DSSP file (Angstrom, degrees, kcal/mol; ACC not computed):
  #  RESIDUE AA STRUCTURE BP1 BP2  ACC     N-H-->O    O-->H-N    N-H-->O    O-->H-N    TCO  KAPPA ALPHA  PHI   PSI    X-CA   Y-CA   Z-CA
    1    1 A X              0   0    0      0, 0.0     0, 0.0     0, 0.0     0, 0.0   0.000 360.0 360.0 360.0 -29.9   93.0  193.8  115.1
    2    2 A X        -     0   0    0      2,-0.1     0, 0.0     1,-0.0     0, 0.0   0.282 360.0-107.3 -93.1  12.5   89.2  194.1  115.4
    3    3 A X        +     0   0    0      1,-0.3     2,-0.5     0, 0.0    -1,-0.0   0.668  68.6 147.4  78.2  17.8   88.6  190.8  113.6
    4    4 A X        -     0   0    0      1,-0.0     2,-0.7     0, 0.0    -1,-0.3  -0.775  34.3-156.2 -88.5 127.7   87.3  192.3  110.4
    5    5 A X        -     0   0    0     -2,-0.5     2,-0.1    51,-0.0    51,-0.1  -0.882   9.9-152.2-101.3 112.8   88.1  190.4  107.3
    6    6 A X        -     0   0    0     -2,-0.7    52,-0.6    49,-0.4    51,-0.5  -0.460  13.8-169.1 -76.1 161.9   88.1  192.6  104.1
    7    7 A X  E     -a   58   0A   0     49,-0.1     2,-0.4    50,-0.1    52,-0.2  -0.985  14.4-130.8-141.4 153.9   87.2  191.0  100.8
    8    8 A X  E     -a   59   0A   0     50,-2.4    52,-4.4    -2,-0.3     2,-0.6  -0.866   0.7-153.9-109.2 142.3   87.4  192.1   97.2
    9    9 A X  E     -a   60   0A   0     -2,-0.4     2,-0.9    50,-0.2    52,-0.2  -0.976  19.4-153.3-100.9 116.4   84.8  191.8   94.6
   10   10 A X  E     +a   61   0A   0     50,-3.3    52,-3.3    -2,-0.6     2,-0.3  -0.854  42.5 124.6 -92.4 108.8   86.8  191.6   91.3
   11   11 A X        +     0   0    0     -2,-0.9    -2,-0.1    51,-0.2     2,-0.1  -0.961  24.4  40.6-158.4-179.9   84.5  193.0   88.7
   12   12 A X        -     0   0    0     -2,-0.3    19,-0.3    58,-0.2    15,-0.2  -0.240  68.3 -86.6  71.7-163.0   83.5  195.4   86.0
   13   13 A X        -     0   0    0     12,-0.5     2,-0.4    13,-0.4    17,-0.1  -0.501  21.6-111.7-132.4-164.7   85.7  196.5   83.1
   14   14 A X    >>  -     0   0    0     15,-0.2     4,-1.9    -2,-0.2     3,-1.3  -0.946   9.8-152.8-143.4 116.0   88.3  199.0   82.0
   15   15 A X  T 34 S+     0   0    0     -2,-0.4     6,-0.1     1,-0.3    -1,-0.1   0.725  95.8  67.9 -63.3 -20.4   87.4  201.7   79.3
   16   16 A X  T 34 S+     0   0    0      1,-0.2    -1,-0.3    -3,-0.1     3,-0.2   0.880 115.4  23.6 -62.1 -37.7   91.2  201.7   78.5
   17   17 A X  T <4 S+     0   0    0     -3,-1.3     2,-0.6     1,-0.2    20,-0.4   0.608 120.4  57.5-106.1 -15.8   91.0  198.2   77.1
   18   18 A X    ><  +     0   0    0     -4,-1.9     3,-1.5     1,-0.2    -1,-0.2  -0.741  61.1 171.9-122.8  78.4   87.3  197.9   76.2
   19   19 A X  T 3  S+     0   0    0     -2,-0.6    -1,-0.2     1,-0.3    -4,-0.1   0.811  71.8  62.9 -60.5 -32.5   86.9  200.8   73.8
   20   20 A X  T 3  S+     0   0    0     -3,-0.1    -1,-0.3     2,-0.0     2,-0.1   0.600  73.6 117.0 -73.5 -11.9   83.3  199.8   72.8
   21   21 A X    <   -     0   0    0     -3,-1.5     7,-0.0     1,-0.1     5,-0.0  -0.366  53.6-157.7 -60.2 128.9   82.0  200.3   76.3
   22   22 A X        +     0   0    0     -2,-0.1     2,-0.3     3,-0.0    -1,-0.1   0.475  68.7  78.8 -90.6  -2.3   79.4  203.0   76.3
   23   23 A X  S >  S-     0   0    0      1,-0.1     3,-1.4     4,-0.1    -2,-0.0  -0.835  86.4-119.7-107.4 148.9   79.7  203.8   80.0
   24   24 A X  T 3  S+     0   0    0     -2,-0.3    -9,-0.2     1,-0.3    -1,-0.1   0.812 113.1  33.3 -57.1 -36.4   82.6  206.0   81.3
   25   25 A X  T 3  S-     0   0    0    -11,-0.1   -12,-0.5   -10,-0.1    -1,-0.3   0.316 105.3-119.4-105.1   3.9   83.9  203.2   83.6
   26   26 A X    X   -     0   0    0     -3,-1.4     3,-2.2     1,-0.2   -13,-0.4   0.811  41.9-171.5  56.7  31.1   83.0  200.1   81.5
   27   27 A X  T 3   +     0   0    0      1,-0.3    -1,-0.2   -15,-0.2     3,-0.1  -0.338  68.5   8.8 -55.9 123.6   80.8  198.9   84.3
   28   28 A X  T 3  S+     0   0    0      1,-0.2    44,-2.1    42,-0.2     2,-0.8   0.483  90.4 130.9  84.6   4.0   79.7  195.4   83.5
   29   29 A X  B <   -f   72   0B   0     -3,-2.2     2,-0.2    42,-0.2    -1,-0.2  -0.826  53.1-139.9 -97.4 112.4   81.9  194.9   80.5
   30   30 A X    >   -     0   0    0     42,-1.7     2,-1.8    -2,-0.8     3,-0.8  -0.491   5.0-139.3 -76.8 134.4   83.7  191.6   80.9
   31   31 A X  T 3  S+     0   0    0    -19,-0.3    10,-0.2    -2,-0.2    -1,-0.1  -0.262  81.3  93.2 -90.1  54.0   87.4  191.7   79.8
   32   32 A X  T 3   +     0   0    0     -2,-1.8    -1,-0.2     9,-0.1     6,-0.1   0.686  67.8  63.3-112.6 -25.8   87.0  188.2   78.2
   33   33 A X  S <  S+     0   0    0     -3,-0.8     2,-0.3     1,-0.1    -2,-0.1   0.381  98.2  47.6-101.7   4.3   86.2  188.9   74.6
   34   34 A X  S  > S-     0   0    0      1,-0.1     4,-2.5   -16,-0.0     5,-0.2  -0.992  74.7-129.4-143.5 142.0   89.3  190.8   73.3
   35   35 A X  H  > S+     0   0    0     -2,-0.3     4,-2.6     1,-0.2     5,-0.2   0.852 105.3  50.5 -55.6 -44.7   92.9  189.8   73.7
   36   36 A X  H  > S+     0   0    0      1,-0.2     4,-2.4     2,-0.2    -1,-0.2   0.932 113.0  45.1 -66.8 -44.3   94.1  193.2   75.0
   37   37 A X  H  > S+     0   0    0    -20,-0.4     4,-1.9     2,-0.2    -1,-0.2   0.882 112.7  51.2 -65.5 -36.2   91.4  193.5   77.6
   38   38 A X  H  X S+     0   0    0     -4,-2.5     4,-2.4     2,-0.2    -2,-0.2   0.936 112.6  47.5 -64.9 -45.7   91.9  189.9   78.8
   39   39 A X  H  X S+     0   0    0     -4,-2.6     4,-2.1     1,-0.2    -2,-0.2   0.921 112.0  47.5 -51.5 -50.7   95.7  190.5   79.1
   40   40 A X  H  X S+     0   0    0     -4,-2.4     4,-2.1     1,-0.2    -1,-0.2   0.811 110.8  53.1 -67.8 -30.8   95.3  193.6   80.9
   41   41 A X  H  X S+     0   0    0     -4,-1.9     4,-2.8     2,-0.2    -1,-0.2   0.959 109.8  48.4 -66.4 -48.8   92.7  191.9   83.3
   42   42 A X  H  X S+     0   0    0     -4,-2.4     4,-2.0     1,-0.2    -2,-0.2   0.834 113.1  46.6 -60.3 -39.1   95.1  189.0   84.1
   43   43 A X  H  X S+     0   0    0     -4,-2.1     4,-2.5    -5,-0.2    -1,-0.2   0.887 112.8  51.7 -71.6 -38.0   98.0  191.4   84.8
   44   44 A X  H  X S+     0   0    0     -4,-2.1     4,-2.3     2,-0.2    -2,-0.2   0.907 110.0  47.2 -62.2 -46.5   95.6  193.6   86.9
   45   45 A X  H  X S+     0   0    0     -4,-2.8     4,-2.9     2,-0.2     5,-0.3   0.936 110.7  53.1 -60.8 -48.5   94.5  190.7   89.0
   46   46 A X  H  X S+     0   0    0     -4,-2.0     4,-2.4     1,-0.2    -2,-0.2   0.918 112.4  44.2 -47.9 -51.6   98.1  189.5   89.5
   47   47 A X  H  X S+     0   0    0     -4,-2.5     4,-2.2     1,-0.2    -1,-0.2   0.886 113.1  50.7 -68.1 -38.0   99.2  192.8   90.7
   48   48 A X  H  X S+     0   0    0     -4,-2.3     4,-1.8     2,-0.2    -1,-0.2   0.897 111.9  46.8 -64.4 -42.4   96.2  193.3   93.0
   49   49 A X  H  X S+     0   0    0     -4,-2.9     4,-0.8     1,-0.2    -2,-0.2   0.902 112.2  51.0 -66.7 -41.8   96.6  189.9   94.6
   50   50 A X  H >< S+     0   0    0     -4,-2.4     3,-0.7    -5,-0.3     4,-0.2   0.925 110.3  49.2 -60.4 -45.2  100.3  190.5   95.1
   51   51 A X  H 3< S+     0   0    0     -4,-2.2     3,-0.3     1,-0.2    -1,-0.2   0.871 122.9  31.7 -66.4 -35.9   99.8  193.9   96.8
   52   52 A X  H >X S+     0   0    0     -4,-1.8     4,-2.9     1,-0.2     3,-2.5   0.310  81.4 116.1-111.9  16.9   97.2  192.6   99.1
   53   53 A X  T << S+     0   0    0     -4,-0.8    44,-0.2    -3,-0.7    -1,-0.2   0.713  81.1  45.3 -55.3 -27.8   98.3  189.1   99.7
   54   54 A X  T 34 S+     0   0    0     -3,-0.3    -1,-0.3    -4,-0.2     3,-0.1   0.435 122.4  35.6 -96.3   1.4   99.0  189.5  103.3
   55   55 A X  T <4 S+     0   0    0     -3,-2.5     2,-0.5     1,-0.2   -49,-0.4   0.645 111.3  49.6-124.9 -21.6   95.7  191.4  104.0
   56   56 A X     <  +     0   0    0     -4,-2.9    -1,-0.2    -7,-0.2   -49,-0.1  -0.963  40.7 158.8-128.9 120.5   93.0  189.9  101.8
   57   57 A X        +     0   0    0    -51,-0.5    43,-3.5    -2,-0.5     2,-0.5   0.688  59.9  77.5-104.8 -20.9   92.2  186.3  101.5
   58   58 A X  E     +ab   7 100A   0    -52,-0.6   -50,-2.4    41,-0.2     2,-0.4  -0.801  54.1 176.1 -99.9 124.4   88.6  186.4  100.2
   59   59 A X  E     -ab   8 101A   0     41,-2.5    43,-2.6    -2,-0.5     2,-0.4  -0.964  17.4-156.1-136.2 112.9   87.9  187.3   96.5
   60   60 A X  E     -ab   9 102A   0    -52,-4.4   -50,-3.3    -2,-0.4     2,-0.9  -0.775  21.4-135.8 -85.4 137.8   84.5  187.4   94.9
   61   61 A X  E     -ab  10 103A   0     41,-2.4    43,-0.6    -2,-0.4   -50,-0.2  -0.811  62.8 -32.6-101.3  99.9   84.9  186.9   91.1
   62   62 A X  S    S-     0   0    0    -52,-3.3     2,-0.4    -2,-0.9   -51,-0.2   0.162  70.7 -98.2  75.1 165.5   82.6  189.4   89.3
   63   63 A X  S    S-     0   0    0      7,-0.2    42,-0.2     1,-0.2    43,-0.1  -0.987  85.1 -23.6-127.0 121.7   79.2  190.8   90.4
   64   64 A X    >   +     0   0    0     41,-2.3     3,-1.7    -2,-0.4     6,-0.4   0.887  66.2 175.4  51.2  58.4   75.9  189.4   89.1
   65   65 A X  T 3   +     0   0    0     39,-0.7    12,-0.2     1,-0.3    -1,-0.1   0.582  69.1  72.0 -64.2  -9.1   77.2  187.8   85.8
   66   66 A X  T 3  S+     0   0    0     39,-0.1     2,-0.4    10,-0.1    -1,-0.3   0.452  85.7  72.2 -89.0  -5.1   73.8  186.5   85.1
   67   67 A X  S X  S-     0   0    0     -3,-1.7     3,-1.1     1,-0.1     4,-0.2  -0.905  82.6-124.4-118.0 149.1   72.2  189.8   84.3
   68   68 A X  G >  S+     0   0    0     -2,-0.4     3,-1.6     1,-0.3    -1,-0.1   0.839 105.2  63.3 -57.9 -38.2   72.8  191.8   81.0
   69   69 A X  G 3  S+     0   0    0      1,-0.3    -1,-0.3   -40,-0.0     3,-0.2   0.847 112.6  37.0 -57.4 -34.0   73.8  195.0   82.7
   70   70 A X  G <  S+     0   0    0     -3,-1.1    -1,-0.3    -6,-0.4     2,-0.2   0.219 112.9  57.4-104.2  14.8   76.8  193.2   84.2
   71   71 A X  S <  S-     0   0    0     -3,-1.6     2,-0.3    -4,-0.2    -1,-0.2  -0.699  83.5-164.1-147.0  87.2   77.8  190.9   81.3
   72   72 A X  B     +f   29   0B   0    -44,-2.1   -42,-1.7    -2,-0.2     3,-0.1  -0.954  53.1  16.3-124.0 140.2   78.5  192.9   78.2
   73   73 A X  S    S+     0   0    0     -2,-0.3    -1,-0.2   -44,-0.2     2,-0.2  -0.950 121.8  37.0-104.0   8.5   78.8  192.9   75.3
   74   74 A X  S    S-     0   0    0      1,-0.1     2,-0.2   -44,-0.0    -3,-0.1  -0.548  94.4 -81.5-106.1 177.8   77.2  189.5   75.0
   75   75 A X        -     0   0    0     -2,-0.2    -1,-0.1     1,-0.1    -3,-0.1  -0.517  56.2 -92.5 -75.2 151.0   74.4  187.8   76.7
   76   76 A X        +     0   0    0     -2,-0.2     2,-0.3   -10,-0.1   -10,-0.1  -0.333  53.8 165.5 -59.5 134.1   75.0  186.2   80.1
   77   77 A X     >  -     0   0    0    -12,-0.2     4,-1.8     1,-0.1     5,-0.1  -0.980  40.0-131.4-150.5 146.1   76.0  182.4   80.0
   78   78 A X  H  > S+     0   0    0     -2,-0.3     4,-2.4     1,-0.2     5,-0.2   0.879 102.5  56.2 -61.5 -42.5   77.5  180.2   82.4
   79   79 A X  H  > S+     0   0    0      1,-0.2     4,-1.5     2,-0.2    -1,-0.2   0.890 108.8  48.0 -54.9 -43.4   80.2  178.7   80.3
   80   80 A X  H  > S+     0   0    0      2,-0.2     4,-2.2     1,-0.2    -1,-0.2   0.914 107.2  57.2 -70.7 -37.9   81.6  182.1   79.5
   81   81 A X  H  X S+     0   0    0     -4,-1.8     4,-2.7     1,-0.3    -2,-0.2   0.955 106.9  49.1 -54.3 -49.6   81.5  183.0   83.2
   82   82 A X  H  X S+     0   0    0     -4,-2.4     4,-2.6     1,-0.2    -1,-0.3   0.839 104.9  56.9 -61.1 -30.5   83.6  180.0   83.9
   83   83 A X  H  X S+     0   0    0     -4,-1.5     4,-0.9     2,-0.2    -1,-0.2   0.905 107.6  49.3 -63.0 -37.7   86.1  180.9   81.3
   84   84 A X  H >X S+     0   0    0     -4,-2.2     3,-1.4     2,-0.2     4,-1.2   0.961 109.7  51.0 -60.3 -51.1   86.4  184.2   83.1
   85   85 A X  H >X S+     0   0    0     -4,-2.7     4,-3.0     1,-0.3     3,-1.1   0.930 105.2  58.1 -52.9 -49.0   87.0  182.3   86.4
   86   86 A X  H 3< S+     0   0    0     -4,-2.6     4,-0.3     1,-0.3    -1,-0.3   0.701 109.1  43.0 -61.1 -20.4   89.6  180.2   84.7
   87   87 A X  H << S+     0   0    0     -3,-1.4    -1,-0.3    -4,-0.9    -2,-0.2   0.573 122.6  38.9 -95.4 -13.9   91.7  183.2   83.8
   88   88 A X  H XX S+     0   0    0     -4,-1.2     4,-0.8    -3,-1.1     3,-0.7   0.885 102.3  62.9 -98.1 -47.7   91.2  184.9   87.2
   89   89 A X  H >X S+     0   0    0     -4,-3.0     4,-3.1     1,-0.2     3,-1.6   0.897 101.0  52.7 -51.1 -54.5   91.4  182.3   89.8
   90   90 A X  H 3> S+     0   0    0     -5,-0.3     4,-2.4    -4,-0.3    -1,-0.2   0.828 102.2  59.5 -58.4 -28.0   95.0  181.2   89.2
   91   91 A X  H <4 S+     0   0    0     -3,-0.7    -1,-0.3    -4,-0.2    -2,-0.2   0.792 114.6  35.7 -63.4 -29.8   96.3  184.7   89.4
   92   92 A X  H XX S+     0   0    0     -3,-1.6     4,-3.0    -4,-0.8     3,-1.3   0.879 113.5  57.6 -92.9 -44.0   95.0  184.9   92.9
   93   93 A X  H 3< S+     0   0    0     -4,-3.1     6,-0.2     1,-0.2    -2,-0.2   0.927 107.3  48.5 -46.7 -51.0   95.7  181.2   93.9
   94   94 A X  T 3< S+     0   0    0     -4,-2.4    -1,-0.2    -5,-0.2    -2,-0.1   0.559 121.7  32.8 -80.3  -1.0   99.4  181.5   93.2
   95   95 A X  T <4 S+     0   0    0     -3,-1.3     2,-0.7     1,-0.2    -1,-0.2   0.671 107.8  64.7-116.9 -26.0   99.9  184.7   95.1
   96   96 A X  S >< S-     0   0    0     -4,-3.0     3,-1.3   -39,-0.1    -1,-0.2  -0.879  74.8-140.1-112.6 110.4   97.5  184.6   98.1
   97   97 A X  T 3  S+     0   0    0     -2,-0.7    -3,-0.1     1,-0.3    -4,-0.0  -0.386  89.6   7.8 -56.9 134.8   98.2  181.9  100.6
   98   98 A X  T 3  S-     0   0    0      1,-0.2    -1,-0.3    -5,-0.1    -5,-0.1   0.839  89.9-177.8  57.0  34.3   94.9  180.4  101.8
   99   99 A X    <   -     0   0    0     -3,-1.3     2,-0.6    -6,-0.2   -41,-0.2  -0.378  15.7-153.3 -63.9 143.0   92.9  182.3   99.2
  100  100 A X  E     -b   58   0A   0    -43,-3.5   -41,-2.5    -2,-0.1     2,-0.4  -0.938  11.1-159.5-123.6 107.1   89.2  181.8   99.4
  101  101 A X  E     -b   59   0A   0     -2,-0.6    26,-3.0   -43,-0.2    27,-1.0  -0.755   3.5-160.2 -97.3 134.7   87.4  182.3   96.0
  102  102 A X  E     -bc  60 128A   0    -43,-2.6   -41,-2.4    -2,-0.4     2,-0.3  -0.951  12.5-151.7-115.3 122.3   83.8  183.0   95.8
  103  103 A X  E     +bc  61 129A   0     25,-2.9    27,-2.4    -2,-0.5     2,-1.3  -0.647  55.7   0.5-102.6 150.9   82.1  182.4   92.6
  104  104 A X  E     - c   0 130A   0    -43,-0.6   -39,-0.7    -2,-0.3   -40,-0.3  -0.623  48.8-158.7  88.4 -81.4   79.0  183.9   90.8
  105  105 A X  E     -     0   0A   0     -2,-1.3   -41,-2.3    25,-1.0    26,-0.3   0.942  38.2-170.0  66.7  42.9   77.6  186.7   93.1
  106  106 A X  E     - c   0 131A   0     24,-1.8    26,-2.7    -3,-0.2     2,-0.7  -0.319  25.8-114.0 -74.2 148.9   74.5  186.0   91.0
  107  107 A X  E    S- c   0 132A   0     24,-0.2     3,-0.3    26,-0.1     2,-0.2  -0.730  85.0 -16.3 -79.2 117.5   71.4  188.2   91.1
  108  108 A X  B    S-D  132   0A   0     24,-2.9    24,-0.6    -2,-0.7     2,-0.1  -0.605 104.0 -65.6  86.9-157.0   68.5  186.1   92.5
  109  109 A X        -     0   0    0     -2,-0.2     2,-1.4    22,-0.1    -1,-0.2  -0.540  58.6-177.9-126.0  64.6   68.9  182.3   92.8
  110  110 A X     >  -     0   0    0     -3,-0.3     4,-2.9     1,-0.2     5,-0.3  -0.486   3.2-174.3 -75.9  86.8   68.9  181.5   89.0
  111  111 A X  H  > S+     0   0    0     -2,-1.4     4,-1.7     1,-0.2    -1,-0.2   0.791  78.8  50.1 -55.0 -36.3   69.1  177.7   89.1
  112  112 A X  H  > S+     0   0    0      2,-0.2     4,-2.2     1,-0.2    -1,-0.2   0.907 111.4  47.5 -68.4 -44.5   69.6  177.2   85.4
  113  113 A X  H  > S+     0   0    0      1,-0.2     4,-1.8     2,-0.2    -2,-0.2   0.941 114.3  48.5 -63.5 -47.9   72.4  179.7   85.1
  114  114 A X  H  X S+     0   0    0     -4,-2.9     4,-2.6     1,-0.2    -2,-0.2   0.882 109.8  51.3 -58.9 -37.9   74.1  178.1   88.2
  115  115 A X  H  X S+     0   0    0     -4,-1.7     4,-3.4    -5,-0.3    -1,-0.2   0.921 107.2  53.4 -68.9 -41.6   73.7  174.7   86.8
  116  116 A X  H  X S+     0   0    0     -4,-2.2     4,-1.0     2,-0.2    -1,-0.2   0.834 111.1  47.4 -60.6 -32.7   75.3  175.9   83.6
  117  117 A X  H  <>S+     0   0    0     -4,-1.8     5,-2.1     2,-0.2     4,-0.2   0.911 112.3  47.7 -71.9 -46.9   78.2  177.2   85.5
  118  118 A X  H ><5S+     0   0    0     -4,-2.6     3,-2.1     1,-0.2    -2,-0.2   0.942 109.2  53.8 -61.8 -46.8   78.6  174.1   87.5
  119  119 A X  H 3<5S+     0   0    0     -4,-3.4    -1,-0.2     1,-0.3    -2,-0.2   0.828 106.2  53.7 -54.6 -33.7   78.4  171.9   84.3
  120  120 A X  T 3<5S-     0   0    0     -4,-1.0    -1,-0.3    -5,-0.2    -2,-0.2   0.417 130.4 -96.2 -88.5   4.8   81.3  174.0   82.8
  121  121 A X  T X 5S+     0   0    0     -3,-2.1     3,-1.0    -4,-0.2     4,-0.3   0.738  71.8 148.2  94.9  27.6   83.4  173.3   85.9
  122  122 A X  G >>< +     0   0    0     -5,-2.1     3,-2.5     1,-0.2     4,-0.9   0.943  68.8  64.2 -52.7 -51.4   82.9  176.3   88.3
  123  123 A X  G 34 S+     0   0    0      1,-0.3    -1,-0.2     2,-0.2    -5,-0.1   0.662  92.7  60.0 -53.9 -24.7   83.3  174.0   91.4
  124  124 A X  G <4 S+     0   0    0     -3,-1.0    -1,-0.3     1,-0.2    -2,-0.2   0.647 111.1  41.4 -78.2 -12.0   86.8  173.1   90.6
  125  125 A X  T <4 S+     0   0    0     -3,-2.5     2,-0.3    -4,-0.3    -2,-0.2   0.560 108.6  56.8-113.5 -18.8   87.8  176.8   90.8
  126  126 A X     <  -     0   0    0     -4,-0.9   -24,-0.2     1,-0.1     3,-0.1  -0.882  52.7-153.2-129.5 159.1   85.9  178.2   93.8
  127  127 A X  S    S+     0   0    0    -26,-3.0    34,-1.1    -2,-0.3     2,-0.3   0.555  84.3  12.3 -99.5  -9.1   85.4  177.7   97.5
  128  128 A X  E     -ce 102 161A   0    -27,-1.0   -25,-2.9    32,-0.2     2,-0.4  -0.967  61.9-133.5-156.6 163.1   81.8  179.2   97.7
  129  129 A X  E     -ce 103 162A   0     32,-2.3    34,-3.3    -2,-0.3     2,-0.3  -0.997  23.9-157.1-126.1 128.3   79.0  180.4   95.6
  130  130 A X  E     -ce 104 163A   0    -27,-2.4   -24,-1.8    -2,-0.4   -25,-1.0  -0.755  10.7-177.7-108.2 150.0   77.4  183.7   96.4
  131  131 A X  E     -ce 106 164A   0     32,-2.3    34,-2.6    -2,-0.3     2,-0.5  -0.992  22.0-144.9-144.0 152.4   73.9  184.9   95.5
  132  132 A X  E     -cD 107 108A   0    -26,-2.7   -24,-2.9   -24,-0.6     2,-2.1  -0.836  14.7-166.2-122.9  94.9   71.9  188.1   96.0
  133  133 A X        +     0   0    0     -2,-0.5    35,-0.2    33,-0.4     2,-0.1  -0.330  16.5 170.6 -82.7  57.6   68.3  187.2   96.6
  134  134 A X        +     0   0    0     -2,-2.1     2,-0.3    33,-0.1    35,-0.2  -0.424  12.6 142.3 -72.1 146.0   66.6  190.5   96.1
  135  135 A X        -     0   0    0     33,-1.5     3,-0.4    -2,-0.1    33,-0.1  -0.928  62.2-100.5-174.2 152.1   62.7  190.2   96.0
  136  136 A X  S    S+     0   0    0     -2,-0.3     2,-0.5     1,-0.3    -1,-0.1   0.879 119.5  28.1 -52.7 -43.4   59.8  192.3   97.3
  137  137 A X  S >  S-     0   0    0      1,-0.1     3,-2.0     3,-0.1    -1,-0.3  -0.856  81.3-155.9-124.8 102.0   59.3  190.1  100.3
  138  138 A X  T 3  S+     0   0    0     -2,-0.5    -1,-0.1    -3,-0.4    -2,-0.1   0.679  85.8  47.7 -49.9 -32.7   62.6  188.5  101.2
  139  139 A X  T >  S+     0   0    0      2,-0.1     3,-0.9     3,-0.1     4,-0.5   0.621  79.6 109.2 -87.9 -11.5   61.4  185.5  103.0
  140  140 A X  T <  S-     0   0    0     -3,-2.0    -3,-0.1     1,-0.3    -4,-0.0  -0.522 103.5 -11.6 -71.5 125.5   58.8  184.3  100.6
  141  141 A X  T 3> S+     0   0    0     -2,-0.3     4,-2.3     1,-0.1    -1,-0.3   0.425 101.0 124.5  68.4   0.7   60.0  181.1   98.9
  142  142 A X  H <> S+     0   0    0     -3,-0.9     4,-2.8     1,-0.2     5,-0.2   0.945  70.7  46.9 -48.9 -60.2   63.6  181.6  100.4
  143  143 A X  H  > S+     0   0    0     -4,-0.5     4,-2.3     1,-0.2    -1,-0.2   0.864 113.6  46.1 -59.7 -41.2   63.9  178.4  102.1
  144  144 A X  H  > S+     0   0    0      2,-0.2     4,-2.3     1,-0.2    -1,-0.2   0.893 114.0  49.9 -74.0 -35.4   62.7  176.2   99.2
  145  145 A X  H  X S+     0   0    0     -4,-2.3     4,-2.3     2,-0.2    -2,-0.2   0.939 111.7  48.3 -68.2 -43.3   64.9  178.1   96.7
  146  146 A X  H  X S+     0   0    0     -4,-2.8     4,-3.0    -5,-0.2    -2,-0.2   0.893 110.2  52.2 -60.9 -42.9   67.9  177.7   99.1
  147  147 A X  H  X S+     0   0    0     -4,-2.3     4,-2.5    -5,-0.2    -1,-0.2   0.915 110.2  48.0 -62.4 -44.1   67.1  174.0   99.4
  148  148 A X  H  X S+     0   0    0     -4,-2.3     4,-2.0     2,-0.2    -2,-0.2   0.907 112.0  49.2 -66.0 -41.9   67.1  173.6   95.7
  149  149 A X  H  X S+     0   0    0     -4,-2.3     4,-2.7     2,-0.2     5,-0.3   0.932 109.9  51.0 -59.2 -45.5   70.3  175.5   95.3
  150  150 A X  H  X S+     0   0    0     -4,-3.0     4,-2.5     1,-0.2    -2,-0.2   0.954 111.3  49.0 -61.4 -44.5   72.0  173.3   98.0
  151  151 A X  H  X S+     0   0    0     -4,-2.5     4,-0.8     1,-0.2    -1,-0.2   0.881 112.0  49.9 -59.7 -35.7   70.8  170.2   96.1
  152  152 A X  H >X S+     0   0    0     -4,-2.0     3,-1.2    -5,-0.2     4,-0.6   0.976 113.2  42.7 -68.8 -54.2   72.1  171.5   92.9
  153  153 A X  H >X S+     0   0    0     -4,-2.7     4,-3.0     1,-0.3     3,-1.3   0.843 105.8  62.7 -64.0 -36.1   75.5  172.4   94.1
  154  154 A X  H 3X S+     0   0    0     -4,-2.5     4,-0.6    -5,-0.3    -1,-0.3   0.752  93.3  64.4 -64.5 -23.4   75.9  169.2   96.1
  155  155 A X  H << S+     0   0    0     -3,-1.2    -1,-0.3    -4,-0.8    -2,-0.2   0.752 117.2  27.8 -69.3 -20.6   75.7  167.2   92.8
  156  156 A X  H << S+     0   0    0     -3,-1.3    -2,-0.2    -4,-0.6    -1,-0.1   0.732 143.2   5.4-108.6 -32.7   79.0  168.9   91.7
  157  157 A X  H >< S-     0   0    0     -4,-3.0     3,-2.2     3,-0.1    -2,-0.2  -0.531  77.1-138.9-156.6  81.7   80.7  169.6   95.0
  158  158 A X  T 3< S+     0   0    0     -4,-0.6    -4,-0.1     1,-0.3    -7,-0.1  -0.090  84.6   8.9 -47.3 129.3   79.1  168.3   98.1
  159  159 A X  T 3  S+     0   0    0      1,-0.2    -1,-0.3    -9,-0.2     3,-0.1   0.411  80.6 160.8  84.3  -2.3   79.2  170.8  100.9
  160  160 A X    <   -     0   0    0     -3,-2.2    -1,-0.2    -7,-0.1   -32,-0.2  -0.288  48.2 -99.6 -53.3 141.1   80.5  173.8   99.1
  161  161 A X  E     -e  128   0A   0    -34,-1.1   -32,-2.3     1,-0.1     2,-0.5  -0.331  30.3-151.7 -65.1 136.6   79.8  176.9  100.9
  162  162 A X  E     -e  129   0A   0    -34,-0.2     2,-0.6    -3,-0.1   -32,-0.2  -0.919  10.6-164.1-110.1 131.9   76.9  179.1  100.0
  163  163 A X  E     -e  130   0A   0    -34,-3.3   -32,-2.3    -2,-0.5     2,-0.8  -0.928  13.3-149.2-116.1 119.6   77.2  182.8  100.7
  164  164 A X  E     +e  131   0A   0     -2,-0.6   -32,-0.2   -34,-0.2     3,-0.1  -0.815  30.7 171.6 -84.5 116.4   74.2  185.2  100.7
  165  165 A X        +     0   0    0    -34,-2.6   -33,-0.1    -2,-0.8    -1,-0.1   0.567  48.5   9.3 -91.8-115.1   75.7  188.5   99.6
  166  166 A X  S    S+     0   0    0    -34,-0.1   -33,-0.4   -32,-0.0     2,-0.3  -0.148  70.5 168.7 -63.5 159.2   73.8  191.5   98.8
  167  167 A X        +     0   0    0    -35,-0.2     2,-0.3    -3,-0.1   -33,-0.1  -0.956   4.6 137.8-163.8 157.3   70.1  191.5   99.6
  168  168 A X        -     0   0    0     -2,-0.3   -33,-1.5   -35,-0.2     2,-0.3  -0.976  28.6-139.2 176.5 177.6   67.3  193.8   99.9
  169  169 A X              0   0    0     -2,-0.3   -33,-0.2   -35,-0.2   -32,-0.1  -0.971 360.0 360.0-157.6 151.3   63.7  194.7   99.2
  170  170 A X              0   0    0     -2,-0.3   -34,-0.1     0, 0.0   -33,-0.1   0.535 360.0 360.0 -62.7 360.0   61.8  197.7   98.0
C-alpha cells in the first residue's frame, strides 16, 4: 500500500545438504556440486517462489559469487555461476508472473568475471545485472568503470538493466 517493493536475494547454502561446509549455516556454499544439495535447492526455490508469487516479483540470484567467501567449495567462475542460474531461474519464472531476475550481485565491478558469465549465457536468464562497488572513495573511477560495464553487457544484451546493489566505504 505504501509502494514498497520487496525483493529476495536467493543465496548461501544449507548445512543439511552440504555436510562439508565448515560454517554453521553454510554461508557461501553453493548448492551446485552435489546432487542432494542441488535437488534440495531447486525444491526450496520452487516452494519459496510459490509461497511469495503474489507478493515478490524481484529475485537476485546469489550474493557476490565472484569472491571465494561466497562461492565454496570451489574457486569462483562465471560458467559455474551460470549453471547455478540455469537451475534457479526456471523455478521462479514458472511460478511468479512478471518475475524480474537479477544476476550476479558481484563484489566490485569485475569485468572479466562478468564477461565470463555473459559468455556462458547469463543474459538469456536475467533481466538485470547487479554490482556492489565497494571502495575507499566511492566516486573514484566509478563513471569509467560503469561505462566499461555498460559497453560489455551491451555486446550480449543491449539495454539490460544495471543495478547498483550494496555499496559503502570505510
